[in-house]
N, CA, C and O atoms as CSV, one atom per row, in Angstrom:
chain,resi,resn,atom,element,x,y,z
A,1,MET,N,N,45.926,54.688,34.040
A,1,MET,CA,C,45.478,55.501,35.149
A,1,MET,C,C,45.342,54.621,36.379
A,1,MET,O,O,44.586,53.649,36.365
A,2,ASN,N,N,46.060,54.946,37.433
A,2,ASN,CA,C,45.977,54.208,38.695
A,2,ASN,C,C,44.887,54.801,39.570
A,2,ASN,O,O,44.812,56.014,39.763
A,3,ARG,N,N,44.050,53.925,40.094
A,3,ARG,CA,C,43.013,54.385,41.027
A,3,ARG,C,C,43.294,53.744,42.374
A,3,ARG,O,O,43.516,52.536,42.463
A,4,SER,N,N,43.282,54.549,43.410
A,4,SER,CA,C,43.520,53.991,44.736
A,4,SER,C,C,42.278,53.225,45.183
A,4,SER,O,O,41.166,53.551,44.768
A,5,PRO,N,N,42.461,52.205,46.027
A,5,PRO,CA,C,41.320,51.417,46.481
A,5,PRO,C,C,40.379,52.270,47.331
A,5,PRO,O,O,40.796,53.245,47.955
A,6,LYS,N,N,39.118,51.887,47.343
A,6,LYS,CA,C,38.137,52.613,48.143
A,6,LYS,C,C,38.445,52.477,49.630
A,6,LYS,O,O,38.253,53.419,50.399
A,7,PHE,N,N,38.924,51.302,50.029
A,7,PHE,CA,C,39.228,51.045,51.432
A,7,PHE,C,C,40.624,50.466,51.555
A,7,PHE,O,O,41.027,49.621,50.757
A,8,LEU,N,N,41.359,50.923,52.556
A,8,LEU,CA,C,42.642,50.308,52.894
A,8,LEU,C,C,42.344,49.078,53.757
A,8,LEU,O,O,41.386,49.067,54.531
A,9,GLU,N,N,43.168,48.055,53.614
A,9,GLU,CA,C,43.026,46.861,54.443
A,9,GLU,C,C,44.335,46.660,55.222
A,9,GLU,O,O,45.161,45.826,54.853
A,10,PRO,N,N,44.515,47.443,56.314
A,10,PRO,CA,C,45.778,47.355,57.057
A,10,PRO,C,C,45.981,45.956,57.641
A,10,PRO,O,O,45.056,45.365,58.196
A,11,SER,N,N,47.203,45.436,57.508
A,11,SER,CA,C,47.474,44.077,58.002
A,11,SER,C,C,47.313,43.988,59.516
A,11,SER,O,O,47.007,42.913,60.034
A,12,GLY,N,N,47.510,45.080,60.232
A,12,GLY,CA,C,47.387,45.045,61.687
A,12,GLY,C,C,45.963,45.140,62.200
A,12,GLY,O,O,45.723,44.975,63.396
A,13,LEU,N,N,45.016,45.405,61.314
A,13,LEU,CA,C,43.614,45.479,61.716
A,13,LEU,C,C,42.986,44.141,61.362
A,13,LEU,O,O,42.772,43.832,60.190
A,14,ARG,N,N,42.691,43.346,62.394
A,14,ARG,CA,C,42.198,41.998,62.110
A,14,ARG,C,C,41.062,41.626,63.051
A,14,ARG,O,O,40.875,42.230,64.107
A,15,VAL,N,N,40.319,40.623,62.640
A,15,VAL,CA,C,39.143,40.173,63.372
A,15,VAL,C,C,39.317,38.698,63.709
A,15,VAL,O,O,39.758,37.910,62.873
A,16,THR,N,N,38.970,38.331,64.932
A,16,THR,CA,C,38.928,36.918,65.302
A,16,THR,C,C,37.521,36.553,65.731
A,16,THR,O,O,36.830,37.330,66.390
A,17,VAL,N,N,37.113,35.357,65.344
A,17,VAL,CA,C,35.858,34.777,65.820
A,17,VAL,C,C,36.265,33.905,66.999
A,17,VAL,O,O,36.841,32.832,66.821
A,18,ASP,N,N,35.961,34.374,68.204
A,18,ASP,CA,C,36.457,33.721,69.406
A,18,ASP,C,C,35.630,32.506,69.818
A,18,ASP,O,O,36.164,31.550,70.381
A,19,LYS,N,N,34.331,32.543,69.537
A,19,LYS,CA,C,33.474,31.429,69.939
A,19,LYS,C,C,32.155,31.555,69.198
A,19,LYS,O,O,31.684,32.659,68.923
A,20,VAL,N,N,31.562,30.404,68.878
A,20,VAL,CA,C,30.228,30.339,68.281
A,20,VAL,C,C,29.451,29.297,69.076
A,20,VAL,O,O,29.891,28.155,69.214
A,21,VAL,N,N,28.293,29.697,69.599
A,21,VAL,CA,C,27.521,28.819,70.477
A,21,VAL,C,C,26.091,28.711,69.974
A,21,VAL,O,O,25.447,29.721,69.688
A,22,TYR,N,N,25.597,27.487,69.867
A,22,TYR,CA,C,24.205,27.249,69.516
A,22,TYR,C,C,23.349,27.465,70.758
A,22,TYR,O,O,23.659,26.940,71.827
A,23,HIS,N,N,22.272,28.238,70.618
A,23,HIS,CA,C,21.381,28.558,71.744
A,23,HIS,C,C,19.967,28.060,71.453
A,23,HIS,O,O,19.120,28.839,71.017
A,24,PRO,N,N,19.701,26.775,71.688
A,24,PRO,CA,C,18.379,26.238,71.361
A,24,PRO,C,C,17.266,26.785,72.259
A,24,PRO,O,O,16.095,26.734,71.883
A,25,GLN,N,N,17.611,27.305,73.435
A,25,GLN,CA,C,16.603,27.801,74.374
A,25,GLN,C,C,16.108,29.204,74.056
A,25,GLN,O,O,15.143,29.663,74.666
A,26,THR,N,N,16.747,29.899,73.114
A,26,THR,CA,C,16.350,31.256,72.763
A,26,THR,C,C,15.023,31.237,72.009
A,26,THR,O,O,14.827,30.432,71.099
A,27,GLU,N,N,14.114,32.135,72.399
A,27,GLU,CA,C,12.841,32.250,71.686
A,27,GLU,C,C,13.100,32.882,70.325
A,27,GLU,O,O,13.657,33.975,70.228
A,28,VAL,N,N,12.689,32.177,69.280
A,28,VAL,CA,C,12.914,32.641,67.915
A,28,VAL,C,C,11.628,32.529,67.113
A,28,VAL,O,O,10.649,31.939,67.570
A,29,SER,N,N,11.636,33.092,65.925
A,29,SER,CA,C,10.468,32.978,65.055
A,29,SER,C,C,10.467,31.603,64.387
A,29,SER,O,O,11.525,31.005,64.193
A,30,PRO,N,N,9.285,31.105,64.038
A,30,PRO,CA,C,9.220,29.792,63.386
A,30,PRO,C,C,9.991,29.751,62.062
A,30,PRO,O,O,10.475,28.689,61.669
A,31,GLY,N,N,10.110,30.872,61.382
A,31,GLY,CA,C,10.824,30.906,60.105
A,31,GLY,C,C,12.334,30.835,60.232
A,31,GLY,O,O,13.021,30.476,59.276
A,32,ARG,N,N,12.856,31.174,61.397
A,32,ARG,CA,C,14.302,31.122,61.667
A,32,ARG,C,C,14.492,30.534,63.067
A,32,ARG,O,O,14.771,31.263,64.018
A,33,PRO,N,N,14.341,29.214,63.187
A,33,PRO,CA,C,14.286,28.595,64.510
A,33,PRO,C,C,15.631,28.338,65.202
A,33,PRO,O,O,15.653,27.902,66.353
A,34,HIS,N,N,16.744,28.599,64.522
A,34,HIS,CA,C,18.053,28.259,65.094
A,34,HIS,C,C,18.849,29.524,65.416
A,34,HIS,O,O,19.126,30.335,64.533
A,35,CYS,N,N,19.213,29.681,66.688
A,35,CYS,CA,C,19.956,30.853,67.144
A,35,CYS,C,C,21.397,30.482,67.458
A,35,CYS,O,O,21.658,29.541,68.208
A,36,PHE,N,N,22.323,31.228,66.880
A,36,PHE,CA,C,23.748,31.070,67.164
A,36,PHE,C,C,24.292,32.389,67.682
A,36,PHE,O,O,24.137,33.429,67.043
A,37,VAL,N,N,24.930,32.340,68.845
A,37,VAL,CA,C,25.587,33.509,69.407
A,37,VAL,C,C,27.068,33.416,69.034
A,37,VAL,O,O,27.701,32.375,69.212
A,38,TYR,N,N,27.603,34.511,68.520
A,38,TYR,CA,C,29.023,34.534,68.157
A,38,TYR,C,C,29.723,35.627,68.959
A,38,TYR,O,O,29.141,36.664,69.278
A,39,PHE,N,N,30.978,35.366,69.272
A,39,PHE,CA,C,31.825,36.271,70.045
A,39,PHE,C,C,32.975,36.696,69.140
A,39,PHE,O,O,33.709,35.858,68.617
A,40,ILE,N,N,33.123,37.995,68.963
A,40,ILE,CA,C,34.073,38.570,68.001
A,40,ILE,C,C,35.018,39.533,68.723
A,40,ILE,O,O,34.617,40.221,69.661
A,41,THR,N,N,36.271,39.573,68.277
A,41,THR,CA,C,37.205,40.598,68.729
A,41,THR,C,C,37.816,41.269,67.504
A,41,THR,O,O,38.298,40.607,66.584
A,42,ILE,N,N,37.784,42.606,67.516
A,42,ILE,CA,C,38.439,43.399,66.473
A,42,ILE,C,C,39.737,43.914,67.091
A,42,ILE,O,O,39.709,44.667,68.064
A,43,HIS,N,N,40.862,43.509,66.529
A,43,HIS,CA,C,42.192,43.852,67.046
A,43,HIS,C,C,42.796,44.968,66.208
A,43,HIS,O,O,42.838,44.875,64.981
A,44,ASN,N,N,43.261,46.019,66.864
A,44,ASN,CA,C,43.918,47.110,66.142
A,44,ASN,C,C,45.416,47.075,66.415
A,44,ASN,O,O,45.896,47.631,67.403
A,45,GLY,N,N,46.142,46.415,65.528
A,45,GLY,CA,C,47.590,46.353,65.633
A,45,GLY,C,C,48.271,47.385,64.745
A,45,GLY,O,O,49.453,47.252,64.425
A,46,THR,N,N,47.527,48.412,64.348
A,46,THR,CA,C,48.113,49.461,63.515
A,46,THR,C,C,48.651,50.580,64.409
A,46,THR,O,O,48.551,50.505,65.634
A,47,GLU,N,N,49.209,51.593,63.802
A,47,GLU,CA,C,49.745,52.727,64.555
A,47,GLU,C,C,48.752,53.875,64.647
A,47,GLU,O,O,49.101,54.970,65.087
A,48,SER,N,N,47.516,53.625,64.232
A,48,SER,CA,C,46.504,54.676,64.193
A,48,SER,C,C,45.209,54.189,64.843
A,48,SER,O,O,44.836,53.026,64.693
A,49,ALA,N,N,44.533,55.072,65.555
A,49,ALA,CA,C,43.218,54.720,66.099
A,49,ALA,C,C,42.260,54.462,64.936
A,49,ALA,O,O,42.345,55.103,63.889
A,50,VAL,N,N,41.349,53.511,65.143
A,50,VAL,CA,C,40.364,53.166,64.125
A,50,VAL,C,C,38.979,53.225,64.756
A,50,VAL,O,O,38.763,52.690,65.843
A,51,THR,N,N,38.045,53.874,64.075
A,51,THR,CA,C,36.656,53.909,64.509
A,51,THR,C,C,35.838,53.053,63.562
A,51,THR,O,O,35.818,53.294,62.355
A,52,ILE,N,N,35.162,52.048,64.113
A,52,ILE,CA,C,34.320,51.165,63.308
A,52,ILE,C,C,32.991,51.868,63.069
A,52,ILE,O,O,32.292,52.228,64.016
A,53,ARG,N,N,32.648,52.062,61.798
A,53,ARG,CA,C,31.449,52.816,61.452
A,53,ARG,C,C,30.310,51.953,60.926
A,53,ARG,O,O,29.145,52.339,61.015
A,54,ALA,N,N,30.646,50.773,60.371
A,54,ALA,CA,C,29.609,49.945,59.757
A,54,ALA,C,C,30.062,48.491,59.704
A,54,ALA,O,O,31.231,48.168,59.915
A,55,ARG,N,N,29.087,47.622,59.412
A,55,ARG,CA,C,29.398,46.218,59.271
A,55,ARG,C,C,28.568,45.653,58.134
A,55,ARG,O,O,27.511,46.177,57.784
A,56,LYS,N,N,29.077,44.569,57.568
A,56,LYS,CA,C,28.343,43.833,56.548
A,56,LYS,C,C,28.569,42.351,56.787
A,56,LYS,O,O,29.706,41.883,56.844
A,57,TRP,N,N,27.474,41.622,56.925
A,57,TRP,CA,C,27.515,40.174,57.080
A,57,TRP,C,C,26.924,39.529,55.844
A,57,TRP,O,O,25.968,40.044,55.264
A,58,VAL,N,N,27.489,38.407,55.440
A,58,VAL,CA,C,26.941,37.582,54.375
A,58,VAL,C,C,26.803,36.176,54.963
A,58,VAL,O,O,27.791,35.533,55.318
A,59,VAL,N,N,25.554,35.716,55.055
A,59,VAL,CA,C,25.266,34.401,55.626
A,59,VAL,C,C,24.690,33.530,54.512
A,59,VAL,O,O,23.717,33.905,53.857
A,60,THR,N,N,25.303,32.359,54.306
A,60,THR,CA,C,24.866,31.427,53.277
A,60,THR,C,C,24.363,30.165,53.951
A,60,THR,O,O,25.108,29.499,54.670
A,61,ASN,N,N,23.083,29.830,53.716
A,61,ASN,CA,C,22.542,28.637,54.365
A,61,ASN,C,C,22.894,27.386,53.574
A,61,ASN,O,O,23.530,27.463,52.523
A,62,GLU,N,N,22.479,26.242,54.083
A,62,GLU,CA,C,22.889,24.972,53.473
A,62,GLU,C,C,22.279,24.750,52.084
A,62,GLU,O,O,22.703,23.836,51.377
A,63,HIS,N,N,21.304,25.554,51.679
A,63,HIS,CA,C,20.722,25.467,50.333
A,63,HIS,C,C,21.388,26.447,49.372
A,63,HIS,O,O,21.002,26.536,48.207
A,64,GLY,N,N,22.386,27.182,49.860
A,64,GLY,CA,C,23.083,28.155,49.028
A,64,GLY,C,C,22.396,29.512,48.978
A,64,GLY,O,O,22.824,30.390,48.228
A,65,GLU,N,N,21.347,29.698,49.758
A,65,GLU,CA,C,20.649,30.977,49.796
A,65,GLU,C,C,21.452,31.966,50.637
A,65,GLU,O,O,21.917,31.635,51.728
A,66,ILE,N,N,21.606,33.170,50.123
A,66,ILE,CA,C,22.451,34.176,50.763
A,66,ILE,C,C,21.594,35.279,51.368
A,66,ILE,O,O,20.669,35.794,50.740
A,67,THR,N,N,21.931,35.625,52.607
A,67,THR,CA,C,21.323,36.773,53.278
A,67,THR,C,C,22.431,37.759,53.582
A,67,THR,O,O,23.415,37.402,54.229
A,68,ALA,N,N,22.288,38.990,53.126
A,68,ALA,CA,C,23.262,40.043,53.424
A,68,ALA,C,C,22.641,40.978,54.453
A,68,ALA,O,O,21.494,41.405,54.315
A,69,VAL,N,N,23.418,41.288,55.485
A,69,VAL,CA,C,22.960,42.181,56.548
A,69,VAL,C,C,23.975,43.307,56.663
A,69,VAL,O,O,25.153,43.061,56.927
A,70,GLU,N,N,23.524,44.539,56.467
A,70,GLU,CA,C,24.398,45.697,56.583
A,70,GLU,C,C,23.817,46.661,57.594
A,70,GLU,O,O,22.599,46.735,57.761
A,71,GLY,N,N,24.685,47.402,58.271
A,71,GLY,CA,C,24.183,48.380,59.211
A,71,GLY,C,C,25.285,49.255,59.746
A,71,GLY,O,O,26.472,49.000,59.542
A,72,GLU,N,N,24.864,50.291,60.436
A,72,GLU,CA,C,25.822,51.206,61.045
A,72,GLU,C,C,26.373,50.602,62.328
A,72,GLU,O,O,25.669,49.893,63.047
A,73,GLY,N,N,27.630,50.890,62.604
A,73,GLY,CA,C,28.244,50.514,63.863
A,73,GLY,C,C,28.297,49.023,64.116
A,73,GLY,O,O,28.142,48.199,63.215
A,74,VAL,N,N,28.525,48.711,65.391
A,74,VAL,CA,C,28.614,47.336,65.881
A,74,VAL,C,C,27.818,47.288,67.178
A,74,VAL,O,O,28.128,48.020,68.117
A,75,VAL,N,N,26.820,46.456,67.243
A,75,VAL,CA,C,25.923,46.344,68.405
A,75,VAL,C,C,25.540,47.722,68.970
A,75,VAL,O,O,25.625,47.970,70.173
A,76,GLY,N,N,25.118,48.596,68.065
A,76,GLY,CA,C,24.650,49.917,68.474
A,76,GLY,C,C,25.730,50.911,68.856
A,76,GLY,O,O,25.423,51.985,69.372
A,77,GLN,N,N,26.982,50.576,68.613
A,77,GLN,CA,C,28.102,51.449,68.962
A,77,GLN,C,C,28.949,51.719,67.723
A,77,GLN,O,O,28.883,50.980,66.741
A,78,THR,N,N,29.738,52.777,67.778
A,78,THR,CA,C,30.784,53.029,66.790
A,78,THR,C,C,32.100,53.124,67.562
A,78,THR,O,O,32.612,54.216,67.810
A,79,PRO,N,N,32.640,51.953,67.939
A,79,PRO,CA,C,33.806,51.949,68.821
A,79,PRO,C,C,35.049,52.542,68.181
A,79,PRO,O,O,35.349,52.278,67.017
A,80,MET,N,N,35.774,53.353,68.962
A,80,MET,CA,C,37.073,53.865,68.566
A,80,MET,C,C,38.094,52.961,69.254
A,80,MET,O,O,38.130,52.871,70.481
A,81,ILE,N,N,38.920,52.294,68.454
A,81,ILE,CA,C,39.893,51.337,68.983
A,81,ILE,C,C,41.288,51.943,68.855
A,81,ILE,O,O,41.809,52.072,67.746
A,82,PRO,N,N,41.899,52.317,69.988
A,82,PRO,CA,C,43.247,52.885,69.933
A,82,PRO,C,C,44.270,51.854,69.437
A,82,PRO,O,O,44.011,50.652,69.492
A,83,PRO,N,N,45.422,52.316,68.958
A,83,PRO,CA,C,46.480,51.393,68.536
A,83,PRO,C,C,46.832,50.430,69.670
A,83,PRO,O,O,46.955,50.835,70.826
A,84,GLY,N,N,46.990,49.162,69.327
A,84,GLY,CA,C,47.374,48.153,70.315
A,84,GLY,C,C,46.223,47.647,71.168
A,84,GLY,O,O,46.438,46.815,72.049
A,85,ASN,N,N,45.013,48.123,70.934
A,85,ASN,CA,C,43.859,47.700,71.714
A,85,ASN,C,C,42.903,46.880,70.848
A,85,ASN,O,O,43.116,46.702,69.649
A,86,SER,N,N,41.843,46.386,71.494
A,86,SER,CA,C,40.853,45.600,70.780
A,86,SER,C,C,39.462,45.927,71.310
A,86,SER,O,O,39.310,46.541,72.366
A,87,PHE,N,N,38.470,45.510,70.567
A,87,PHE,CA,C,37.072,45.682,70.946
A,87,PHE,C,C,36.401,44.325,70.790
A,87,PHE,O,O,36.431,43.735,69.711
A,88,SER,N,N,35.795,43.827,71.872
A,88,SER,CA,C,35.120,42.532,71.848
A,88,SER,C,C,33.636,42.711,72.096
A,88,SER,O,O,33.220,43.590,72.851
A,89,TYR,N,N,32.849,41.876,71.459
A,89,TYR,CA,C,31.400,41.912,71.654
A,89,TYR,C,C,30.816,40.570,71.254
A,89,TYR,O,O,31.505,39.717,70.695
A,90,ASN,N,N,29.536,40.395,71.549
A,90,ASN,CA,C,28.836,39.227,71.030
A,90,ASN,C,C,27.487,39.658,70.488
A,90,ASN,O,O,26.900,40.650,70.919
A,91,SER,N,N,27.022,38.883,69.535
A,91,SER,CA,C,25.717,39.114,68.928
A,91,SER,C,C,25.227,37.758,68.429
A,91,SER,O,O,25.734,36.726,68.869
A,92,PHE,N,N,24.255,37.737,67.525
A,92,PHE,CA,C,23.701,36.451,67.118
A,92,PHE,C,C,23.220,36.483,65.674
A,92,PHE,O,O,22.978,37.542,65.094
A,93,HIS,N,N,23.090,35.276,65.113
A,93,HIS,CA,C,22.446,35.060,63.824
A,93,HIS,C,C,21.298,34.090,64.051
A,93,HIS,O,O,21.442,33.123,64.800
A,94,LEU,N,N,20.163,34.337,63.415
A,94,LEU,CA,C,19.033,33.413,63.417
A,94,LEU,C,C,18.994,32.744,62.052
A,94,LEU,O,O,19.019,33.413,61.018
A,95,LEU,N,N,18.933,31.405,62.061
A,95,LEU,CA,C,19.011,30.648,60.810
A,95,LEU,C,C,17.729,29.890,60.521
A,95,LEU,O,O,17.001,29.486,61.427
A,96,ASP,N,N,17.472,29.707,59.218
A,96,ASP,CA,C,16.329,28.916,58.795
A,96,ASP,C,C,16.719,27.489,58.418
A,96,ASP,O,O,15.851,26.675,58.102
A,97,THR,N,N,18.016,27.176,58.450
A,97,THR,CA,C,18.494,25.814,58.188
A,97,THR,C,C,19.423,25.404,59.327
A,97,THR,O,O,19.813,26.230,60.152
A,98,THR,N,N,19.769,24.126,59.361
A,98,THR,CA,C,20.597,23.626,60.466
A,98,THR,C,C,22.083,23.871,60.269
A,98,THR,O,O,22.872,23.669,61.192
A,99,VAL,N,N,22.475,24.308,59.066
A,99,VAL,CA,C,23.877,24.608,58.782
A,99,VAL,C,C,23.944,25.893,57.953
A,99,VAL,O,O,23.142,26.099,57.042
A,100,ALA,N,N,24.892,26.735,58.275
A,100,ALA,CA,C,25.141,27.941,57.487
A,100,ALA,C,C,26.565,28.403,57.745
A,100,ALA,O,O,27.195,28.002,58.724
A,101,VAL,N,N,27.065,29.252,56.852
A,101,VAL,CA,C,28.366,29.883,57.064
A,101,VAL,C,C,28.165,31.392,57.023
A,101,VAL,O,O,27.300,31.904,56.313
A,102,ALA,N,N,28.982,32.088,57.799
A,102,ALA,CA,C,28.911,33.545,57.860
A,102,ALA,C,C,30.308,34.106,57.639
A,102,ALA,O,O,31.308,33.488,58.002
A,103,GLU,N,N,30.355,35.282,57.041
A,103,GLU,CA,C,31.593,36.032,56.859
A,103,GLU,C,C,31.187,37.469,56.602
A,103,GLU,O,O,30.004,37.767,56.435
A,104,GLY,N,N,32.145,38.340,56.570
A,104,GLY,CA,C,31.786,39.727,56.322
A,104,GLY,C,C,32.942,40.665,56.543
A,104,GLY,O,O,34.107,40.295,56.390
A,105,SER,N,N,32.597,41.911,56.914
A,105,SER,CA,C,33.638,42.908,57.126
A,105,SER,C,C,33.118,44.050,57.991
A,105,SER,O,O,31.917,44.303,58.090
A,106,TYR,N,N,34.075,44.720,58.606
A,106,TYR,CA,C,33.815,45.960,59.348
A,106,TYR,C,C,34.460,47.080,58.555
A,106,TYR,O,O,35.571,46.942,58.044
A,107,LEU,N,N,33.747,48.188,58.460
A,107,LEU,CA,C,34.238,49.346,57.740
A,107,LEU,C,C,34.440,50.477,58.727
A,107,LEU,O,O,33.611,50.693,59.611
A,108,GLY,N,N,35.533,51.195,58.581
A,108,GLY,CA,C,35.814,52.256,59.542
A,108,GLY,C,C,36.675,53.355,58.968
A,108,GLY,O,O,36.964,53.402,57.772
A,109,LEU,N,N,37.074,54.241,59.867
A,109,LEU,CA,C,37.972,55.344,59.529
A,109,LEU,C,C,39.151,55.307,60.486
A,109,LEU,O,O,38.984,55.066,61.682
A,110,ASP,N,N,40.352,55.550,59.951
A,110,ASP,CA,C,41.490,55.667,60.859
A,110,ASP,C,C,41.642,57.132,61.272
A,110,ASP,O,O,40.892,57.991,60.811
A,111,ALA,N,N,42.601,57.408,62.128
A,111,ALA,CA,C,42.776,58.758,62.677
A,111,ALA,C,C,43.126,59.786,61.599
A,111,ALA,O,O,42.958,60.986,61.817
A,112,GLN,N,N,43.605,59.337,60.454
A,112,GLN,CA,C,43.925,60.246,59.353
A,112,GLN,C,C,42.731,60.440,58.414
A,112,GLN,O,O,42.841,61.146,57.411
A,113,GLY,N,N,41.595,59.819,58.731
A,113,GLY,CA,C,40.402,59.960,57.904
A,113,GLY,C,C,40.332,59.011,56.720
A,113,GLY,O,O,39.450,59.134,55.870
A,114,ARG,N,N,41.264,58.060,56.663
A,114,ARG,CA,C,41.243,57.077,55.572
A,114,ARG,C,C,40.226,55.985,55.880
A,114,ARG,O,O,40.087,55.553,57.024
A,115,ARG,N,N,39.521,55.548,54.845
A,115,ARG,CA,C,38.562,54.462,55.022
A,115,ARG,C,C,39.312,53.137,55.084
A,115,ARG,O,O,40.167,52.852,54.246
A,116,VAL,N,N,38.976,52.331,56.094
A,116,VAL,CA,C,39.649,51.049,56.290
A,116,VAL,C,C,38.597,49.935,56.366
A,116,VAL,O,O,37.424,50.173,56.657
A,117,ILE,N,N,39.065,48.715,56.093
A,117,ILE,CA,C,38.211,47.538,56.149
A,117,ILE,C,C,38.934,46.438,56.907
A,117,ILE,O,O,40.148,46.275,56.781
A,118,ALA,N,N,38.175,45.685,57.697
A,118,ALA,CA,C,38.706,44.507,58.393
A,118,ALA,C,C,37.763,43.354,58.072
A,118,ALA,O,O,36.558,43.447,58.307
A,119,ARG,N,N,38.304,42.285,57.543
A,119,ARG,CA,C,37.502,41.133,57.133
A,119,ARG,C,C,37.148,40.253,58.335
A,119,ARG,O,O,37.983,39.984,59.199
A,120,ILE,N,N,35.899,39.817,58.365
A,120,ILE,CA,C,35.448,38.854,59.371
A,120,ILE,C,C,35.684,37.477,58.770
A,120,ILE,O,O,35.128,37.167,57.717
A,121,PRO,N,N,36.506,36.633,59.422
A,121,PRO,CA,C,36.782,35.320,58.838
A,121,PRO,C,C,35.512,34.473,58.751
A,121,PRO,O,O,34.616,34.565,59.590
A,122,ARG,N,N,35.470,33.667,57.732
A,122,ARG,CA,C,34.346,32.759,57.505
A,122,ARG,C,C,34.270,31.756,58.661
A,122,ARG,O,O,35.284,31.195,59.076
A,123,PHE,N,N,33.052,31.540,59.174
A,123,PHE,CA,C,32.859,30.508,60.197
A,123,PHE,C,C,31.547,29.783,59.957
A,123,PHE,O,O,30.616,30.311,59.349
A,124,GLU,N,N,31.506,28.557,60.456
A,124,GLU,CA,C,30.335,27.711,60.264
A,124,GLU,C,C,29.462,27.704,61.501
A,124,GLU,O,O,29.948,27.747,62.631
A,125,MET,N,N,28.162,27.650,61.263
A,125,MET,CA,C,27.187,27.456,62.327
A,125,MET,C,C,26.439,26.177,61.979
A,125,MET,O,O,25.843,26.071,60.907
A,126,ARG,N,N,26.472,25.212,62.879
A,126,ARG,CA,C,25.866,23.911,62.628
A,126,ARG,C,C,25.118,23.492,63.892
A,126,ARG,O,O,25.694,23.453,64.979
A,127,VAL,N,N,23.833,23.180,63.740
A,127,VAL,CA,C,23.070,22.689,64.887
A,127,VAL,C,C,23.714,21.386,65.331
A,127,VAL,O,O,23.797,20.435,64.553
A,128,PRO,N,N,24.167,21.337,66.571
A,128,PRO,CA,C,24.902,20.146,67.030
A,128,PRO,C,C,23.971,18.969,67.303
A,128,PRO,O,O,22.810,19.130,67.677
A,129,SER,N,N,24.525,17.795,67.102
A,129,SER,CA,C,23.800,16.591,67.529
A,129,SER,C,C,24.219,16.324,68.966
A,129,SER,O,O,25.408,16.383,69.281
A,130,GLY,N,N,23.291,16.039,69.819
A,130,GLY,CA,C,23.618,15.773,71.218
A,130,GLY,C,C,23.840,17.007,72.057
A,130,GLY,O,O,24.277,16.902,73.203
A,131,GLY,N,N,23.545,18.193,71.507
A,131,GLY,CA,C,23.611,19.423,72.303
A,131,GLY,C,C,24.992,19.986,72.531
A,131,GLY,O,O,25.164,20.830,73.410
A,132,VAL,N,N,25.996,19.547,71.765
A,132,VAL,CA,C,27.351,20.064,71.936
A,132,VAL,C,C,27.524,21.291,71.043
A,132,VAL,O,O,27.212,21.243,69.853
A,133,SER,N,N,28.011,22.370,71.606
A,133,SER,CA,C,28.209,23.606,70.850
A,133,SER,C,C,29.480,23.540,70.037
A,133,SER,O,O,30.448,22.879,70.413
A,134,HIS,N,N,29.462,24.242,68.906
A,134,HIS,CA,C,30.638,24.342,68.035
A,134,HIS,C,C,31.530,25.483,68.486
A,134,HIS,O,O,31.036,26.560,68.818
A,135,GLN,N,N,32.818,25.266,68.502
A,135,GLN,CA,C,33.812,26.290,68.791
A,135,GLN,C,C,34.774,26.356,67.626
A,135,GLN,O,O,35.158,25.306,67.111
A,136,PRO,N,N,35.186,27.536,67.179
A,136,PRO,CA,C,36.198,27.591,66.122
A,136,PRO,C,C,37.432,26.784,66.523
A,136,PRO,O,O,37.888,26.840,67.665
A,137,GLY,N,N,37.949,26.046,65.572
A,137,GLY,CA,C,39.141,25.245,65.836
A,137,GLY,C,C,38.836,23.843,66.342
A,137,GLY,O,O,39.752,23.033,66.487
A,138,ASP,N,N,37.565,23.536,66.614
A,138,ASP,CA,C,37.217,22.181,67.063
A,138,ASP,C,C,37.298,21.199,65.922
A,138,ASP,O,O,37.039,20.010,66.110
């Protein structure tokens, strides 16, 4: 018996992590003293409009402790991304250690009502020595 996957993963629907910046000046709680702002773009290279309905982040700190964050939409929105377009935004993670990695996925619907998924590539957040921010590809 063949079962179709719960979510399609179209090759043209992809996510880039454009920049990750350490923000030591941000007021944070003592339990999570390190703030990293990340800049993301969701690219729709498919032939169908896609509406992002939810997100899931998995953050693993340097001790191997995992925090999963799930929620509706993206930064309070459920963006509809037409074919050939993209949606960019920034948000942040607060960390309790000086190093962590994040990855995840966006879940959505295409114009035909099919559930789709776009993977967020794994990226590292590391408190810099000397105040230099980390950028993907550095």
